[in-house]
C-alpha positions as CSV (number, residue, x, y, z in Angstrom):
1,X,13.2,-14.5,6.7
2,X,13.8,-11.9,4.5
3,X,17.2,-10.0,5.6
4,X,16.0,-6.4,5.4
5,X,14.0,-7.5,8.1
6,X,16.0,-9.8,10.2
7,X,18.5,-7.1,10.5
8,X,16.1,-4.9,12.8
9,X,15.2,-7.5,14.6
10,X,16.9,-9.0,17.8
11,X,18.3,-11.9,17.5
12,X,16.0,-13.8,20.0
13,X,12.9,-12.9,17.8
14,X,14.9,-14.0,14.5
15,X,15.3,-17.3,16.3
16,X,12.1,-17.8,17.3
17,X,10.7,-17.0,14.0
18,X,12.8,-19.5,12.1
19,X,11.2,-22.2,14.6
20,X,7.9,-21.8,13.3
21,X,6.6,-24.2,10.5
22,X,8.0,-23.6,6.8
23,X,4.5,-22.9,5.2
24,X,3.6,-20.4,7.8
25,X,7.0,-19.1,8.0
26,X,7.1,-18.4,3.9
27,X,3.6,-17.0,4.0
28,X,4.5,-14.1,6.7
29,X,2.6,-10.8,5.9
30,X,2.8,-9.1,9.5
31,X,5.3,-9.3,12.7
32,X,3.6,-7.7,15.2
33,X,5.8,-6.4,18.5
34,X,3.7,-5.1,21.2
35,X,6.2,-4.4,24.8
36,X,5.3,-7.0,27.2
37,X,2.3,-8.9,25.6
38,X,2.9,-11.9,23.0
39,X,4.9,-11.9,19.5
40,X,2.6,-11.9,17.0
41,X,2.5,-12.9,13.4
42,X,0.1,-13.0,10.3
43,X,0.3,-15.6,8.0
44,X,-2.2,-16.3,5.2
45,X,-4.6,-13.8,6.9
46,X,-4.3,-16.1,10.7
47,X,-2.3,-15.2,13.5
48,X,0.7,-17.0,15.4
49,X,2.1,-16.7,18.4
50,X,5.6,-18.3,18.4
51,X,7.4,-19.8,20.9
52,X,10.4,-20.3,23.0
53,X,11.2,-23.4,25.4
54,X,7.6,-24.4,25.3
55,X,6.3,-20.2,26.2
56,X,4.7,-17.9,24.1
57,X,7.7,-15.5,23.3
58,X,6.7,-12.2,25.0
59,X,8.3,-9.0,23.5
60,X,10.6,-7.0,26.0
61,X,11.5,-3.2,26.5
62,X,15.1,-4.0,25.1
63,X,13.7,-5.8,22.4
64,X,11.3,-3.0,21.3
65,X,14.5,-1.0,22.3
66,X,16.7,-2.7,19.5
67,X,14.0,-3.0,16.8
68,X,13.9,1.4,17.5
69,X,17.5,1.6,17.0
70,X,17.6,-0.3,14.2
71,X,14.8,2.0,12.4
72,X,16.7,4.9,13.4
73,X,20.3,4.0,13.1
74,X,20.5,5.0,16.6
75,X,19.4,8.7,15.9
76,X,15.5,9.4,16.2
77,X,15.7,12.9,15.6
78,X,16.7,12.2,11.9
79,X,12.9,10.2,11.4
80,X,11.0,12.9,13.1
81,X,8.6,13.1,9.6
82,X,8.6,9.3,9.3
83,X,7.8,9.0,12.9
84,X,4.8,11.8,12.4
85,X,3.3,9.9,9.9
86,X,4.0,6.9,12.1
87,X,6.2,4.6,10.2
88,X,9.1,4.1,8.5
89,X,10.5,2.2,5.5
90,X,13.2,0.5,5.4
91,X,15.5,-1.5,2.5
92,X,13.2,-3.9,0.6
93,X,9.8,-1.6,0.8
94,X,9.4,-3.4,4.3
95,X,7.0,-0.7,6.4
96,X,7.5,-0.7,9.9
97,X,4.2,0.9,11.0
98,X,4.8,2.7,14.9
99,X,2.7,3.3,17.9
100,X,2.9,4.9,21.9
101,X,3.1,8.5,23.1
102,X,1.9,11.0,20.5
103,X,3.3,14.5,21.1
104,X,0.8,17.7,19.6
105,X,1.6,20.9,18.4
106,X,-1.7,22.9,17.8
107,X,-3.8,20.4,17.5
108,X,-2.1,18.0,15.0
109,X,0.4,14.9,15.6
110,X,4.5,16.4,15.8
111,X,6.1,13.4,16.3
112,X,5.5,9.6,18.8
113,X,8.0,9.1,21.8
114,X,7.9,5.9,23.9
115,X,7.3,3.8,21.3
116,X,5.8,0.7,22.2
117,X,4.0,-1.2,19.3
118,X,6.3,-2.1,15.7
119,X,3.9,-3.6,12.9
120,X,6.7,-5.2,10.2
121,X,4.6,-5.0,6.8
122,X,6.5,-8.0,4.4
123,X,6.5,-6.3,1.2
124,X,6.3,-9.0,-1.4
125,X,5.4,-7.4,-4.9
126,X,3.0,-9.9,-6.9
127,X,4.4,-9.2,-10.3
128,X,1.7,-10.5,-13.1
129,X,-1.4,-10.1,-10.0
130,X,-3.2,-7.6,-12.8
131,X,-2.5,-9.0,-16.1
132,X,-5.7,-11.4,-15.9
133,X,-7.8,-7.9,-15.4
134,X,-6.0,-6.0,-18.5
135,X,-8.5,-7.3,-21.4
136,X,-11.5,-5.2,-18.9
137,X,-9.0,-1.7,-18.1
138,X,-7.6,-1.6,-21.4
139,X,-10.0,-0.8,-24.4
140,X,-7.4,0.4,-27.0
141,X,-6.6,3.2,-23.9
142,X,-6.5,2.7,-20.2
143,X,-9.7,3.2,-18.3
144,X,-10.2,5.4,-15.4
145,X,-10.3,2.7,-12.6
146,X,-11.4,2.3,-8.8
147,X,-10.2,-0.5,-6.9
148,X,-12.7,-1.3,-3.9
149,X,-12.3,-3.5,-0.8
150,X,-11.7,-3.7,2.7
151,X,-8.4,-3.6,4.7
152,X,-6.0,-6.3,2.9
153,X,-8.2,-7.5,0.0
154,X,-5.2,-6.8,-2.3
155,X,-5.7,-3.1,-3.2
156,X,-2.3,-1.9,-3.4
157,X,-0.7,-4.7,-4.8
158,X,-2.7,-5.0,-7.7
159,X,-2.5,-0.9,-8.3
160,X,1.2,-1.3,-7.8
161,X,1.0,-4.0,-10.0
162,X,-0.9,-1.6,-12.9
163,X,1.4,1.0,-12.3
164,X,4.6,-1.8,-13.3
165,X,2.0,-2.5,-16.6
166,X,1.1,0.7,-17.5
167,X,5.1,2.0,-17.3
168,X,6.4,-1.3,-19.3
169,X,3.8,-1.3,-22.0
170,X,3.0,-5.0,-22.9
171,X,4.1,-5.4,-26.4
172,X,2.7,-8.9,-27.8
173,X,-0.4,-7.6,-26.3
174,X,0.0,-4.0,-28.5
175,X,-0.5,-2.2,-24.9
176,X,2.4,0.4,-25.5
177,X,4.1,1.5,-22.6
178,X,3.2,5.1,-21.1
179,X,4.8,7.9,-18.4
180,X,2.8,6.9,-15.0
181,X,3.2,9.3,-12.0
182,X,2.6,7.8,-8.6
183,X,1.5,9.4,-5.7
184,X,3.0,7.6,-3.0
185,X,1.4,9.4,0.2
186,X,1.8,6.5,2.5
187,X,4.5,5.1,0.4
188,X,2.9,1.7,0.4
189,X,2.9,1.4,-3.9
190,X,6.5,2.5,-5.0
191,X,7.9,1.9,-1.5
192,X,10.4,4.5,-1.3
193,X,14.0,4.7,0.3
194,X,14.9,8.2,0.5
195,X,13.1,8.7,-2.5
196,X,14.1,5.6,-4.6
197,X,11.5,3.3,-5.4
198,X,12.7,0.0,-3.9
199,X,10.2,-2.3,-5.6
200,X,9.7,-3.0,-9.9
201,X,7.3,-0.2,-11.7
202,X,9.3,-0.1,-14.4
203,X,11.1,2.5,-16.1
204,X,8.6,5.0,-17.4
205,X,7.3,5.8,-13.5
206,X,8.3,9.3,-11.7
207,X,7.3,8.6,-7.7
208,X,6.4,11.7,-5.2
209,X,7.2,10.1,-1.7
210,X,5.4,11.3,1.3
211,X,3.2,13.6,-0.7
212,X,-0.3,14.3,0.0
213,X,-2.5,13.1,-2.7
214,X,-4.3,16.2,-4.0
215,X,-1.6,18.2,-3.8
216,X,0.7,15.5,-5.9
217,X,-1.7,15.0,-8.3
218,X,-1.6,19.0,-9.3
219,X,2.1,18.7,-9.2
220,X,2.9,15.6,-11.2
221,X,0.7,17.2,-13.8
222,X,2.2,20.3,-13.8
223,X,5.8,19.1,-14.1
224,X,5.3,15.5,-15.2
225,X,2.9,15.4,-18.1
226,X,2.2,11.9,-17.0
227,X,-0.2,9.9,-18.8
228,X,-1.6,7.6,-16.0
229,X,-1.8,8.9,-12.8
230,X,-1.6,6.6,-9.7
231,X,-2.9,7.2,-6.5
232,X,-3.9,5.0,-3.0
233,X,-6.9,5.3,-0.7
234,X,-8.5,8.5,-2.2
235,X,-11.4,9.8,0.7
236,X,-11.2,13.2,1.2
237,X,-12.4,16.2,-0.7
238,X,-9.6,18.0,-2.2
239,X,-8.7,14.4,-3.7
240,X,-11.8,14.6,-5.0
241,X,-11.0,17.9,-7.1
242,X,-7.7,16.9,-8.1
243,X,-9.0,13.5,-9.6
244,X,-11.6,15.5,-11.3
245,X,-8.9,17.6,-12.3
246,X,-6.5,15.3,-13.7
247,X,-9.6,14.1,-15.6
248,X,-10.5,17.3,-17.1
249,X,-7.2,17.4,-18.0
250,X,-6.5,14.5,-20.3
251,X,-5.2,12.2,-17.7
252,X,-6.1,8.7,-17.1
253,X,-6.5,8.4,-13.0
254,X,-6.2,5.0,-11.3
255,X,-7.2,4.8,-7.5
256,X,-8.2,2.7,-4.6
257,X,-11.3,3.3,-1.9
258,X,-12.4,1.2,1.3
259,X,-15.3,0.1,1.0
260,X,-17.8,-3.2,-0.1
261,X,-19.0,-2.4,-2.8
262,X,-19.9,0.0,-5.6
263,X,-22.7,1.3,-4.0
264,X,-20.7,1.6,0.0
265,X,-18.2,3.7,-1.4
266,X,-20.9,5.8,-3.6
267,X,-22.6,6.9,-0.7
268,X,-19.5,8.1,0.9
269,X,-20.6,12.1,0.7
270,X,-17.1,13.0,0.0
271,X,-16.6,10.6,-3.4
272,X,-20.3,10.8,-4.2
273,X,-19.5,13.5,-7.1
274,X,-17.1,11.5,-8.8
275,X,-19.7,8.4,-9.3
276,X,-22.5,10.8,-10.4
277,X,-20.1,12.4,-13.2
278,X,-19.8,9.0,-14.2
279,X,-15.8,9.3,-13.4
280,X,-14.7,5.5,-13.1
281,X,-15.3,3.4,-16.4
282,X,-13.9,0.2,-14.1
283,X,-15.1,-0.4,-11.2
284,X,-13.1,-3.6,-9.7
285,X,-14.9,-5.0,-6.0
286,X,-12.4,-6.8,-4.0
287,X,-12.6,-9.6,-1.1
288,X,-10.6,-11.9,0.4
289,X,-11.1,-15.3,1.3
290,X,-8.4,-18.0,1.1
291,X,-5.7,-15.1,0.1
292,X,-5.7,-11.3,-0.9
293,X,-6.5,-9.8,-4.2
294,X,-9.4,-11.9,-4.7
295,X,-11.9,-10.2,-7.7
296,X,-15.7,-10.3,-6.5
297,X,-17.2,-8.2,-9.2
298,X,-16.3,-6.0,-12.2
299,X,-18.7,-3.2,-13.2
300,X,-18.9,-0.1,-15.4
301,X,-19.5,3.0,-14.7
302,X,-23.3,2.1,-15.3
303,X,-23.0,-0.4,-12.6
304,X,-22.9,-3.4,-15.6
305,X,-21.2,-6.2,-14.7
306,X,-18.5,-7.2,-16.8
307,X,-19.0,-11.2,-16.0
308,X,-15.7,-13.0,-16.6
309,X,-11.8,-12.2,-16.0
310,X,-9.8,-13.2,-18.8
């Protein structure tokens, strides 16, 4: 088990995880702890329920308390903003989602209390995963690109690797290193901890961590002059306006959206204006059968298929 994750888990849970099948253990994607419910491990897209002495391990209140104390370093008030957002990023870029009693203030989420569910998402950077796409996405310049797929189809993983490639460049393929601005509203792309990215993104990357997408895109354009903007999961009207502003400013944009196809996403009222202006020169549709990140289809802004991925 990755050391950073082990450090937030109670000894009893660490032990039952170590007893799991090696293949399952090595491909863990999520560890879910729900108070008074069986411990659940997601590996290669399948759920597993580790056993202790021939019985399914049930998460206790003491287990949940231990995890919360480790995450908050025994000072829950120091993590008010993370609690408001519903997750905490730990060393190594692993993200722990939280669920419990929601405290509201003027109709908006103020914080979480009585945390009863934890979802530890294992951060595994797939370096090189975007390289097969380069011949379609780089044509002497980078194409404005949207990655489309349902949850857990590898959109963010590919987007992260694209950020790394753009920032580093590839000399043998005559791809120059460019300035990359990342708006990481959910800390999923760079997995920043106290403002410092925990994942390899190259030297020419500037990250706004925990910043709303629309506001962050404008901030980066004004202050950091990026060549390429990277932003995850657009969907709101203000996101669309910010993308349009970036394109008009001559900045390339790479982003993601939830959906099953280009047509599916195009039907969303907020995103429709981007497709009407043919904003995205490349649309990559993702699926998941055996593993995340499988390319179903690559199309251009006119919905024409670009048949091969090399």
